N, C-alpha and C positions, 0 to 999 in steps of 0.2 A: 707763704703765710703759715704760721704755726696753727696746730689744731687748737680750737677753743670750744668750750661748751656753747651750744646753740643760743642759749639765753643771753650770753654776753656779747654776741655779735651785734654790731650797729645795724641800723636800717639799711638793707642792701641797696635800695633804690636811690639813696642819697649818700652812700658811703664813699669816702675818699679812696676806699680799697677796691672800687669797682674794676679798675684796670689791672688788678692783681689776681682776679678770679680766673681760673683756667678752665675753659670749656671746649669740648670737641664739637665744633660746629661746621667746619669746612670740609665737606667730603671730597671736594675737587682736589685739594692738596693733601688730604689725609694726614693732617698733623695737628698737634696741640697749639691752640691759639688763645691769646689773652683777649677777652672781649667783655664788654659791659653787659650786665644782665638785661638792661633795656634793649640792647641790640640783639641779644639772644632771643628774647620774646618775639621781636620783629621777625627774626629768621624762622622761628617755629611756625609762624602763621603765614609766611611768605609762600607765594606760588612759583618763585624763581626755580627753574629746573636744575640749577647748579647746587641748590641746597639739598643736604642729605635727608633732612627731616621736613615733612609736610603734613598737613592735616587732611584726613580723608573725609568722605561725606558723612561718616558716623562720628566725626569729631576726634578720632584717635590719630596719633602720630604714627607714620610708618615710613619705611625707607623706599625711596624711588630711584636712587642712583646705584646701579650695580657695577659701576666702573672698577670697583675693587673686590668683586665677588670671588676672585682667586684666593682671597684671604680666608674664605669660609671653608672649613675642613670638616665640620660635623654639625649636627642639628637638623631639625626639620622645620620648614616654613609652611604653615597651613595654606593650601591653595585658595581657601575661601577669603583670605584677607590680603592676598598678593595683588599688587596693581597690574595693569596691562603693561607689559614690557616690550619696547620696540625691539625688533629682531637684531638690529645692529648693536644693542646693548648686551646681548647674550655672549658670554665669553666662550672661547673654544675650549672644549674639555677633551683631553686625550682619551682615546678609546680604552686604554688600559685602566683609566680611573672609573669607567662606567661599570655598574654591577652587571651580572649575568642576567639578561632579559630575553625571554622567548620572542622570536621575531614576530609572532602573531600578536604579541601584546603591544607592539610599537604602533604608533599612529601611522596611517598610510598617507604619504605625501603625493604619491602619483609619479614621482621622479626618483631617479637614483643619481648619486654624484658620479658624473661621467662626462666624457667629451663626445658630442654628437656631430657627425661629419656632414650631414645634409640638412638644409641646403648650404649652410656654411658650417664652420667648426664652432660649435657653441659649447662652452664649458659650464656645467651646472653643479652647485655644491649640494650637500646633504639636506639643506633647508629648502631646496628648490630654487635658489637664487641663481640667475645667470651671472657668472663672474667674468666671462671673457667671450668675445665673438671675433672670429677671424673670417674675413671675406672669402667666399667660396670661389672656385675656379669654374668658368663656364664649361658645361659638358652637355651630354645628350639630354639632360633633364633640367637644366636651369639656364636662364638667359636674360639679357636685358629686355626691357619692355618692348623695344622696337625689333627684337630678335636679331640685331645686327651682329652679335657676337656668337651666334650659333654655328656650329660646324655643320657640314652637310648631313651627317648622321643625326645630329641634334635637331636639325630642322625637320628631317624625316620623322623623327620621334614625335615632334610637336604636331605635325600635320596628321599623323596617324591617329592621334587621340582627339582631334577636334574637327577635321574636315573630311575624312574618308571613313567608310564603314562598309559592312556587308560585302567583303571581298577577300581575296587571297593577298596577303601582305608580302610573303616571301616564300620561296620554295628552294632551299639549298640543295635538295636531292631530287629536284623535279617535282611536278605536281602529282602525276599519276602514271601508271603503266597499265596496259591491258594485254592479257595473255590468256588464250583459250576463251573461256567465258567469264573470267575473273578480272575485276577492276581493283587496283591497289593504289590507295593514297599513300604517298611516301612519307617516311618519318622526317621530322623537322618542318613539315608544312605548317606555316603560321597563318591563321585565319582570324578575321575580325567579324564577330557576330554582332548585329545591331542590338542595342539595348536602350532605345529612347534618346532623350536629350538631357544634357547637363543643365544646371540652373541658369547658365549664361547663354543657352540656346545652341551651344556646340554639340556635335554628335558624340553620343556615348557608346562605347563598345565593350564587349567582353571578348578577351583575346584567348585563343587556344593554340597550343603548339603540339603537334602529334609527336609523342615520345617514341612510337613504333609504327611500322606499316599497318594500315587498316585495309582489309580485303573483303570483297563481296562477290559471290558468284551470281551471274545474271542469266544462267541457262534456263530455258523453258518459258521466257517471257514472250508475249505476243509482239509482233512487229509494230514499229511506229516510233515516234519521237518521245523521249522522256528527259526530264531535268534531274541531274544528279545533285543530291544535297548531302550535307554532313550534320549529324546530331552530336554535339559535343557532350551532352549528358550521358548518352548511352555509348558514345564512341563507335558509331556505326554509319555506314553509307546508306542513304535513302534514295528513293526516286519518286518523282511526281509527274503526272500527266500534263499539267499546266503550270506555268509560272507567270504571275502577274506582277508588274511594277506600275503602281498607280496610287495617286493620293485619294482616290475614291474607292469605296468597297466594291469589288466585282461581284457579279451574280455567281452563285454556287451551282456547279454542275454535280448533281448528286451521284453520278455514275463514275466520277473521277477523283483521284487523289490530287489535291491542288495546294499550291503555296503562293502567298501574296506578300510582297514587300511594299510597305507604305513609306516612301522617302520623306514625306512631310513629318510624320511621327517618328521615323527611324525605328519602326517595329516590323517584325515579320509575323504573319498569321498563317496557320495551316488548316487544311480541311481534309478529312478522309471520308470514306464512304460510310463510316459508322455513325458520324454526327454531321448534321447539315448546318453547321455553324462555323464561323471563323474563330480560331483560338489563338490568342497572342502568345508568342514564344520568344525567348531570347537566346536560344541555343542552336539555331539553325543557320545555315548558309548554303546557297546554291553555288556549286563549283563548276558546272559545265553541262553539256548535253550528251545524250546517247541516242543514236538512231539505228534501229534494228530493221533489217530487211531480209529477204530470202537469200541475198548474196553475202550477208555478213552483218557485223555491227561496227559502227563508226562512233568513236568518242571524240568530242571536242571540248577539252578541259580548258577553263579560263586560266589565264596566266596572271602572275603577280602584278599588282597595280604599279604603274610607273609614276613616280613623284617628281615634279619639277623642283630644281634647286636653284639657289641664287647664282651658282656658277653656270647655269644654263641660259642666262639672260642674253648672251651674245647670239646663241642659236635661236632663241625664241624671237628675237628682234627680226630675224630673217625669214620667219615662217610665212609671211605674207607676200614674199617675192617669188618670181618664177624660178623653178628648179631646172635641172638639166634633163628631167624626165618628160617625155611627151609621147602621144599616140598620133600617128598620121591617119587621117580619116579620108573617106571618099565623099565628095560633095554630090548630093543628089539633085534632083530637079528643084527649081524654085518652089519654096513653100514647105520643103522637107524639114523635119524636126529632129533634134539630137539631144540626148540627156547627158548632163555633166556627170562623169563618174567620180569626181572629187572636186575639191575647191581648186580653182585654176582659171584658165583663159581659153576661149575659142579664138584661134587666129585664122582669118580667112583673107586670102590674097588672090584676086582674079582680074584678068586683063580685059579692058574695054576694046570694042571694035568700032565704036562710033561715039559721038558726043551724047551727053545727057543720059547715059546708061548708069544704073544705080545698084548698090548693094545695101540692103536694109534688114539686118537681123532684129528680131523681137525676142527679148529674154523674159521668161516667165518662171515663177516659182513652182514647186512640185504640186501645188493646188491649182495651177492654171492662171494665177493672177499675174498681170503684166508688171514687171519690175522696172524696165526701161527699154528704150529702142535706140538704135544707132543707124547712121546713114553715111555712106561714102559714095561720092559721085564725081568721077574724073571729068576734067574740063575738055578733054579731047580724046580722039581715038588713039590707041596705043599706050594709054596710061593705065596704071593699076588702081583698082578700088581695093582698099585694105581696111580691115576691122580687127581690133583686139578687144574681145568682150569678156570682162571678168564675171565669173559665175560661182555660185556655191554648189556643193554636192547636191544632186537631185534637180537642179534647175534645168529647164528645157529651153533650147534656143531654136527659134523658127527663122530660117534664113530665106528671105525673099530677094530676088535679084533679076535684073534685065540684061546683065552682062553676058555676052556670048563668046568672049575670048577664053583663052586657056586658064585653067585653075592652077595657079602657081603654088598655092599652099592651102591646105585645110587641116589644121592640127589642133589637138587639145594639149595644152601645156599645164602640167601639174604645179600647184603651189608648193613651196619648199616644206611647209608644215602639213601637207595633206597625206593621207594614207593610200 
């Protein structure tokens, strides 16, 4: 259309030239398009997100589509009138195109563009968006919910953090040595000090590994029993006169240095002769005992805890069965009692010399309460009365009998899983 003075143009809203007026309205295709003025006005006031022009709350027109922002090479847009722009609409700008900006002037996103390897491989861009996730490989630190894919070492790691505490975890160079009057804890010793409970009720620990040997000289101490402890804060060997393990607070002996572990809380408390109160600590662990006498000093250091693994299940299944270990005993007079040294069985076999003779053991627990009784009564002379009585460590068996024939066997058989 040729240029014409404004006054000579026909009424645009009814002009037959409407379809010849060229207006840039379509930001999606970024091209010149022939459109009627009436359609243009509709587009101006439309909220369609594909339109390049829309009306703000102040009634002004502004651009909402930055799909072609790469065309912008200069100029400044006031931030006060810019709309909220979805992150995905922001174009990638080469670093070479950015001005020199001090790092301290940049907003802090809390992340850096990088690939994070744990628990899975997670890739994050500079805007903090996760752009890729690769499934991790089970290891000592991650596992399925049912723990079925944990390795032995991984299962040990899991148990260490949730089910055991207040112990020696491992001792690659041995726990300790004693020479002269000096006790030395060996380097590499790994200790779990109790530190309360996690939010899910599992045991919380603070772990310490000795970087070097730690030594203390015990010469000049009075004779008697002491408990050897370690203070991870000061990296020193301590000793206590008394060691309590109890869910209830023990009474304080003001004349002694004492330590108390509360397994219900999973906290350790210490008391010394300077203050008559229990003080909660998270940096102590008892490692063994020391007994001094006129003939010398004996140390009994605790050994690293042994953890059961899934691969041990075949062995565990047999712990309740008789082992090949036994002690042959001497059967005393009827009514004599014997204490079980471990979990296992008392086996009694005795010959009858007449009818109606009997063998009746009574099994009691360590408090004297009757657990059960057994009876064997041969039907005729020359037959054996025989009993195999299962017992727990500390149980007492009272053996009553009227048999007067030979004792063929009186033996304690240890259970496979007993100590």
